[in-house]
N, C-alpha and C positions, 0 to 999 in steps of 0.2 A: 488522575485515572472517579473510573463509571463507580454513580452508587446507585445506581437502573439491578434489578429484579432480573433471575431469571428469567422471571415469564416478560418484559418488558421485550428481551431481547428476542426470545422465538415470537412474540409476537408484532412486532419488528422487521424481523429479517426474514428471506427464505431464509427457508432449509438448507442451501448450499452456503446460502451469508453466516449462519448461526453453526453448521458446524467447524469451517471454516477459519472462522471470526470470534467465538465464544468459543469455543475446542480443540485449537491452534490447530486445522486440521491443513490436508492440501491439498486445491482444487489439482485435475488432470493436466500434466504439462500440453503448449500447446494448446488449451483449451481456452482461455482465458481470452473476454472481449478484447482488452487493455492492452493485445500484447499487440497489434499493427495498426494501435493510434495516436497518429504520427503532424493534429494537433497542433494549436496553438494553446495552452489552458491552465489549465491545476486540476491536480489528482485531491482529493479529501476522502478523509475517512468513513465508508459506510453507514461508520457505524452516531457517529458525530462531529462527518462532514468538516475536523478540523481539519483546516490548508497539513499535506503532509508534505508531497511534493511535484519542483515546476518542468513542466511536460521541455527545457529546455537541457535537464539533465539527464531527461533518458535516452536508449539508449540499444540499439539488438545487440543483445552478448550473446541471442544462440541455444540459452539455459530453456526455456520456453515458458517462460511467466517475463511480465513486464519488469524492469531494469533501469535502474539509476546509479549514475554517481555521488549521491548527496541529495536528501534531505532539505525543504523547504528553509529550513535552521536549526540550530544543534537540540535545541528542548523541545523539538517535535516529534519524537521522533525516544521510545524506551528500549533497552538494550538488557537482554537476559542468557545467564544462559540456558542453552538447552544440550544437554547431552541421550534427548530418546534416538531409536531405531538405531544403535548403538552410533552414534557419532555427536563429532561436540564441534556446535556450532554457537551463530549467536543466534534469537529469536528478535526479532525488533515488532510493538507493538506503538500501538498509537497512544503514546504521552496522556494523552487527555480521556480518552476513555479505555487504558489498556487493548481494545482489539491487536487479534494477532493479524499482524501483516505479511510476514512474511521472514527471510530470512539475511544478514548481510554479510559478504564473503572482502576477502581483502584481493578479490586478482580483478578487481574495475581498470576500465581504460588511465592513463599513465594522469588524466585531469585530478585524484583525488585517490584510485587508487584498490577504492572497493564498490562492491556490485549489489547494491540491494535489491532483491529478487522476490516480489511484493505479490504477492494472488490478485489479480484479476478484479475477485469479488471482496477483496478486500477497500478497496478502491471505487471515488467515483470522478471521475472527470466531469469539471465545468468549462467550458469557453468562456472570456472575458468577454465581459458587456460590453455590447457597443455602444458607441456615440451616441443620441440619440437625434444632438445638434443639425450631423449630417440631412435629417427628412426634411429641417423646415427652409 
């Protein structure tokens, strides 16, 4: 978990990233820059760049936020009960730095049955490194 101070996060993150990642906010549906991303790569944590999701696990759930059927591994995500807004949900956070990512729901595709609904501002998309041998 993160030992970083609140002032560190306020300096490092944009106001929207801070609101979502550190204050458990939610970006507006269908507004995220990564919602329609179809490129091959890795989704990492905005706050600490820990690997969270592979592009192969991303699917269009129609919910308005990037959705994945599984994290990169079982230890990448931390799960917490969330009873806010009169609902009972499972909040997901980055296990490395405790950044709020979104929520996981049991209505995903048949592959896992899970839908990891994640705020775009909680993620950084990284494309694979190109093989420099082809330039020779």
